[in-house]
GULUM-131242 format. One record per residue (C-alpha): x, y, z. Coordinates in steps of 0.02 Angstrom, whole numbers, plus 50000, padded with zeros to 5 digits. Last residue first. Layout:
+-------+-------+-------+
:    xx :    yy :    zz :
+-------+-------+-------+
:     X :     Y :     Z :
...
+-------+-------+-------+
END
This chain:
+-------+-------+-------+
:    xx :    yy :    zz :
+-------+-------+-------+
: 53710 : 54810 : 55440 :
: 53626 : 54738 : 55592 :
: 53481 : 54613 : 55587 :
: 53383 : 54682 : 55734 :
: 53239 : 54561 : 55758 :
: 53054 : 54600 : 55738 :
: 52939 : 54510 : 55861 :
: 52861 : 54337 : 55847 :
: 52987 : 54293 : 55711 :
: 52924 : 54256 : 55534 :
: 52924 : 54076 : 55474 :
: 53046 : 53939 : 55523 :
: 53109 : 53871 : 55357 :
: 53065 : 54012 : 55239 :
: 53110 : 54149 : 55363 :
: 53273 : 54062 : 55410 :
: 53320 : 54052 : 55226 :
: 53298 : 54240 : 55210 :
: 53408 : 54272 : 55362 :
: 53547 : 54161 : 55297 :
: 53553 : 54247 : 55126 :
: 53526 : 54420 : 55206 :
: 53673 : 54409 : 55327 :
: 53753 : 54566 : 55256 :
: 53594 : 54667 : 55273 :
: 53620 : 54724 : 55141 :
: 53707 : 54603 : 55024 :
: 53879 : 54595 : 54944 :
: 53902 : 54470 : 54804 :
: 53997 : 54306 : 54828 :
: 53840 : 54205 : 54795 :
: 53820 : 54023 : 54847 :
: 53691 : 54051 : 54985 :
: 53592 : 54175 : 54881 :
: 53588 : 54056 : 54733 :
: 53529 : 53917 : 54848 :
: 53389 : 54027 : 54916 :
: 53332 : 54063 : 54739 :
: 53356 : 54241 : 54680 :
: 53239 : 54350 : 54577 :
: 53315 : 54500 : 54490 :
: 53334 : 54690 : 54486 :
: 53486 : 54785 : 54421 :
: 53579 : 54951 : 54436 :
: 53452 : 55037 : 54544 :
: 53457 : 55227 : 54521 :
: 53348 : 55277 : 54667 :
: 53273 : 55444 : 54616 :
: 53290 : 55438 : 54426 :
: 53253 : 55252 : 54409 :
: 53108 : 55267 : 54531 :
: 53035 : 55412 : 54431 :
: 53050 : 55312 : 54268 :
: 52944 : 55175 : 54349 :
: 53025 : 55009 : 54390 :
: 52967 : 54857 : 54290 :
: 52997 : 54694 : 54383 :
: 52944 : 54537 : 54286 :
: 52818 : 54441 : 54391 :
: 52809 : 54293 : 54511 :
: 52651 : 54291 : 54616 :
: 52674 : 54398 : 54771 :
: 52717 : 54380 : 54955 :
: 52790 : 54509 : 55074 :
: 52878 : 54509 : 55242 :
: 52916 : 54681 : 55312 :
: 53082 : 54768 : 55346 :
: 53088 : 54917 : 55462 :
: 53233 : 55034 : 55425 :
: 53324 : 55172 : 55519 :
: 53434 : 55281 : 55409 :
: 53581 : 55396 : 55445 :
: 53655 : 55466 : 55286 :
: 53814 : 55549 : 55223 :
: 53816 : 55611 : 55043 :
: 53952 : 55571 : 54916 :
: 53859 : 55440 : 54820 :
: 53803 : 55353 : 54980 :
: 53896 : 55387 : 55143 :
: 53868 : 55290 : 55304 :
: 53748 : 55251 : 55444 :
: 53634 : 55100 : 55440 :
: 53501 : 55047 : 55563 :
: 53404 : 54886 : 55540 :
: 53241 : 54810 : 55597 :
: 53174 : 54641 : 55544 :
: 53011 : 54543 : 55531 :
: 52874 : 54674 : 55512 :
: 52719 : 54573 : 55473 :
: 52645 : 54528 : 55304 :
: 52610 : 54629 : 55146 :
: 52521 : 54544 : 55003 :
: 52595 : 54618 : 54844 :
: 52481 : 54636 : 54693 :
: 52509 : 54814 : 54629 :
: 52682 : 54781 : 54555 :
: 52790 : 54902 : 54456 :
: 52952 : 54858 : 54547 :
: 53021 : 55022 : 54614 :
: 52868 : 55133 : 54603 :
: 52735 : 55005 : 54646 :
: 52844 : 54923 : 54779 :
: 52886 : 55093 : 54853 :
: 52702 : 55136 : 54864 :
: 52663 : 54969 : 54948 :
: 52799 : 54996 : 55078 :
: 52748 : 55177 : 55111 :
: 52565 : 55130 : 55136 :
: 52612 : 54989 : 55255 :
: 52733 : 55094 : 55357 :
: 52601 : 55228 : 55376 :
: 52620 : 55390 : 55280 :
: 52592 : 55563 : 55354 :
: 52760 : 55632 : 55298 :
: 52842 : 55515 : 55171 :
: 52927 : 55355 : 55226 :
: 53092 : 55323 : 55139 :
: 53132 : 55175 : 55031 :
: 53093 : 54997 : 54981 :
: 53161 : 54848 : 54885 :
: 53272 : 54722 : 54977 :
: 53458 : 54738 : 54953 :
: 53597 : 54688 : 54833 :
: 53767 : 54772 : 54836 :
: 53891 : 54863 : 54724 :
: 54057 : 54950 : 54756 :
: 54171 : 55025 : 54624 :
: 54088 : 55195 : 54632 :
: 53921 : 55178 : 54719 :
: 53813 : 55045 : 54640 :
: 53642 : 54979 : 54687 :
: 53560 : 54810 : 54659 :
: 53379 : 54765 : 54688 :
: 53316 : 54603 : 54763 :
: 53167 : 54486 : 54733 :
: 53176 : 54327 : 54836 :
: 53125 : 54156 : 54770 :
: 53013 : 54053 : 54881 :
: 52932 : 53966 : 54731 :
: 52767 : 54061 : 54754 :
: 52860 : 54227 : 54754 :
: 52950 : 54304 : 54903 :
: 52975 : 54489 : 54944 :
: 53077 : 54547 : 55093 :
: 53002 : 54721 : 55095 :
: 53084 : 54883 : 55149 :
: 53029 : 55031 : 55254 :
: 53122 : 55193 : 55292 :
: 53143 : 55324 : 55428 :
: 53274 : 55458 : 55404 :
: 53365 : 55560 : 55538 :
: 53396 : 55411 : 55651 :
: 53343 : 55441 : 55829 :
: 53458 : 55533 : 55948 :
: 53606 : 55445 : 56029 :
: 53601 : 55482 : 56214 :
: 53746 : 55595 : 56262 :
: 53645 : 55713 : 56371 :
: 53772 : 55782 : 56493 :
: 53735 : 55787 : 56680 :
: 53826 : 55625 : 56717 :
: 53965 : 55592 : 56592 :
: 53997 : 55423 : 56676 :
: 54072 : 55507 : 56829 :
: 54250 : 55465 : 56780 :
: 54213 : 55543 : 56610 :
: 54142 : 55703 : 56685 :
: 54294 : 55726 : 56797 :
: 54411 : 55693 : 56651 :
: 54317 : 55817 : 56542 :
: 54324 : 55947 : 56681 :
: 54512 : 55925 : 56698 :
: 54532 : 55943 : 56510 :
: 54424 : 56100 : 56514 :
: 54532 : 56174 : 56653 :
: 54687 : 56141 : 56549 :
: 54605 : 56228 : 56401 :
: 54551 : 56374 : 56511 :
: 54731 : 56398 : 56568 :
: 54791 : 56396 : 56387 :
: 54653 : 56518 : 56339 :
: 54715 : 56643 : 56470 :
: 54899 : 56611 : 56427 :
: 54876 : 56658 : 56244 :
: 55046 : 56669 : 56157 :
: 55154 : 56594 : 56295 :
: 55039 : 56455 : 56357 :
: 54986 : 56426 : 56177 :
: 55163 : 56377 : 56127 :
: 55101 : 56228 : 56027 :
: 55242 : 56119 : 56096 :
: 55161 : 56110 : 56268 :
: 54995 : 56058 : 56191 :
: 55086 : 55931 : 56083 :
: 55165 : 55856 : 56238 :
: 54995 : 55846 : 56323 :
: 54937 : 55743 : 56174 :
: 54824 : 55623 : 56269 :
: 54749 : 55601 : 56442 :
: 54682 : 55425 : 56461 :
: 54527 : 55364 : 56552 :
: 54509 : 55175 : 56558 :
: 54373 : 55103 : 56670 :
: 54227 : 55185 : 56580 :
: 54166 : 55019 : 56509 :
: 54170 : 55089 : 56331 :
: 54345 : 55162 : 56356 :
: 54370 : 55348 : 56382 :
: 54503 : 55441 : 56282 :
: 54549 : 55622 : 56320 :
: 54627 : 55753 : 56208 :
: 54730 : 55912 : 56221 :
: 54796 : 55996 : 56065 :
: 54684 : 56151 : 56067 :
: 54580 : 56100 : 55916 :
: 54479 : 56231 : 55826 :
: 54306 : 56162 : 55784 :
: 54218 : 56229 : 55630 :
: 54049 : 56170 : 55567 :
: 54053 : 56232 : 55388 :
: 53902 : 56296 : 55290 :
: 53975 : 56470 : 55267 :
: 54027 : 56484 : 55450 :
: 53960 : 56383 : 55596 :
: 54051 : 56391 : 55763 :
: 54116 : 56270 : 55893 :
: 54183 : 56336 : 56057 :
: 54373 : 56318 : 56058 :
: 54439 : 56142 : 56074 :
: 54484 : 56010 : 56203 :
: 54441 : 55850 : 56113 :
: 54356 : 55695 : 56183 :
: 54359 : 55522 : 56105 :
: 54225 : 55413 : 56183 :
: 54218 : 55223 : 56185 :
: 54208 : 55071 : 56073 :
: 54019 : 55048 : 56081 :
: 53954 : 54904 : 55975 :
: 53836 : 54965 : 55839 :
: 53879 : 54834 : 55708 :
: 53981 : 54959 : 55607 :
: 54087 : 54996 : 55760 :
: 54039 : 55133 : 55883 :
: 54127 : 55293 : 55934 :
: 54048 : 55430 : 56040 :
: 54133 : 55598 : 56013 :
: 54138 : 55729 : 56151 :
: 54186 : 55910 : 56113 :
: 54277 : 56036 : 56222 :
: 54299 : 56219 : 56266 :
: 54117 : 56253 : 56302 :
: 53991 : 56386 : 56248 :
: 53952 : 56342 : 56067 :
: 53951 : 56158 : 56109 :
: 53996 : 56005 : 56007 :
: 53938 : 55825 : 56021 :
: 53996 : 55701 : 55889 :
: 53915 : 55535 : 55851 :
: 54054 : 55441 : 55761 :
: 54019 : 55280 : 55666 :
: 54152 : 55151 : 55626 :
: 54133 : 55069 : 55456 :
: 54311 : 55106 : 55402 :
: 54427 : 55088 : 55552 :
: 54474 : 55167 : 55718 :
: 54576 : 55053 : 55832 :
: 54581 : 55090 : 56017 :
: 54711 : 55091 : 56159 :
: 54855 : 55064 : 56039 :
: 54809 : 55207 : 55924 :
: 54774 : 55094 : 55776 :
: 54713 : 55192 : 55625 :
: 54614 : 55107 : 55488 :
: 54626 : 55168 : 55310 :
: 54505 : 55268 : 55203 :
: 54487 : 55407 : 55331 :
: 54329 : 55496 : 55388 :
: 54259 : 55365 : 55507 :
: 54072 : 55374 : 55473 :
: 53958 : 55520 : 55516 :
: 53847 : 55594 : 55650 :
: 53816 : 55771 : 55707 :
: 53758 : 55844 : 55873 :
: 53764 : 56031 : 55911 :
: 53732 : 56097 : 56088 :
: 53710 : 56286 : 56100 :
: 53574 : 56338 : 55977 :
: 53471 : 56181 : 56004 :
: 53558 : 56088 : 55863 :
: 53517 : 55906 : 55824 :
: 53562 : 55757 : 55717 :
: 53654 : 55850 : 55579 :
: 53727 : 55724 : 55456 :
: 53914 : 55724 : 55426 :
: 54040 : 55763 : 55291 :
: 54227 : 55769 : 55321 :
: 54370 : 55892 : 55344 :
: 54536 : 55876 : 55437 :
: 54665 : 56015 : 55457 :
: 54847 : 55966 : 55442 :
: 54942 : 55937 : 55607 :
: 55016 : 56070 : 55721 :
: 54878 : 56194 : 55764 :
: 54735 : 56089 : 55696 :
: 54569 : 56152 : 55632 :
: 54437 : 56015 : 55626 :
: 54317 : 56058 : 55484 :
: 54147 : 55974 : 55478 :
: 54044 : 55989 : 55319 :
: 53859 : 55983 : 55354 :
: 53717 : 55881 : 55282 :
: 53538 : 55910 : 55337 :
: 53434 : 55790 : 55441 :
: 53419 : 55911 : 55586 :
: 53436 : 56093 : 55527 :
: 53586 : 56190 : 55592 :
: 53558 : 56340 : 55705 :
: 53590 : 56514 : 55641 :
: 53723 : 56620 : 55726 :
: 53645 : 56773 : 55810 :
: 53737 : 56745 : 55976 :
: 53903 : 56745 : 55884 :
: 54059 : 56694 : 55982 :
: 53955 : 56602 : 56110 :
: 54026 : 56634 : 56282 :
: 54181 : 56547 : 56345 :
: 54243 : 56428 : 56478 :
: 54071 : 56396 : 56559 :
: 54090 : 56401 : 56746 :
: 54166 : 56253 : 56836 :
+-------+-------+-------+
END
């Protein structure tokens, strides 16, 4: 079918990849929904953002359960009457696609605004289940009486979405773009096979992770890792080994959404007392730094990132580094 609508503002500025945007879903019947997301791409027509499930509690719809930790990669268009949202769990497993019939998206005063037209479509991860949703709400909205042209276009958009879904969304680029931030970390052992970890806090939550951070423009992984160790731990003596793990994490930290892809390297160093630089304390804000024995890690009830870090660290000591980096999940 032809495009349902032209762009409402051809001069509208594109969003910058890697920046934060506030998404507003305008509802005709239910309360509006707002949440923060990271801009993945914007070519002037097709806008892609990514963020975690916006509600504190899980929601079971019967055909799918949305819950904290789920990640939504949301595709909007400035010239189409629909959006397509890929849904994955916190481990990256695809749950499916939730599709909204909505007016063409627009950007106003830092908000990405999508006006819902009360027709939805759910597509399961295997593509076998395609469900039309909320047709009763569409009828109750009165759009057919107040704006019959848009109502007809909305029904046409739903039919197009269903056709696209049953065809595996052929012709639409729904490939997840690369993470907006690249980072390196170091699994750092001393001569007694103790592991040096840093702790962060965000509200009531705290967790321990390997030291490291973002890669600056023009830096190699190795240069970034050694710089982060100098800044975060105050050491110049680390012997950097191979990349052993990879990890991608999407979420919100201190009120800001993030999408980070990490490569974790093996490191060795003689035991020392960590002394982070003032700059590292200002930028990163670690709450604590300490050496852990493998037994202490195994017995701890603390949260770690990655979550399997105690087991993964022991595997490195007992079996050595893997031949190729392994994806260790969140």
